[in-house]
Steps between C-alpha positions, in 0.01 A plus 500: 500500500451490123365202311558424136217295353389337179137441414365301207167559331261209543316570174776625268871450431634792703743529792550821698803568721489772762617618841301611804526567872139374539478183292147388588351843426691524172395157371139574597518824300621306195215250534222759522626703205648785701818508291471626142787287372357169623123570489441310174676188629327451839456275693849399608670237710814574698782281369814638670603729788829597659548755778788744553602742774578788267327647197826487302539124549137447400535719193809312383318166534197642318728606214644149488152343478409742221809399301492222244666253736262589783191466283619160376546390862145614585357296212605187688282589800 
């Protein structure tokens, strides 16, 4: 099972979209600065998740969320 997630920085205007088979571990890693890309923006709150059976389905949804339309939709959360 793959989960696509979006996290928003609590302290700065930054939203990160990713995919993981171990969501809790991955979000924890973002919050403790274990990911170079998001380290400067920690801590985060989880704002959206959606699970898929296959990696391909998850990747397609992740691409949608990273598009302009998807990012606009996330702003409303």
